[in-house]
C-alpha positions, 0 to 999 in steps of 0.5 A: 782282690777290689770289690770292682774285680769280684763284680764284674767276675760274678757277672761275665759268669751270669751272663754266660761270659765264661765259655770253657774250651779244654781242662785248664783253658777259657775263653772269656768275654771282655766285661769292657768290649762286647767284641773281645775276650781273652783266652784264660787258664787258672793263673794267667790271662792276656788281658790288659789288666793281667799283663799291667798288674805290677806295674800298677801295683808295684808287686807289694806281695800280690799276685796278679789277678784280673776279673777274667781269672776271678770269672774262671774261680767263680765258673769252676766252683759252680760246675 
């Protein structure tokens, strides 16, 4: 995972951009558009970066990820 992804995720958590909706459902603010937010579970996100992950990384044995998913992981650790 890139340093940029981790940095964005930490900023989302620090600026209260993560809101827990249910046990495994979170609403995360977009890091690029303050008027947007995405619904995220522990392993998926509806953002374009997550949806296009495999197209950009061509598999390479990587599991799809985005700053929103990483923000949920950080948020859970801090709960």
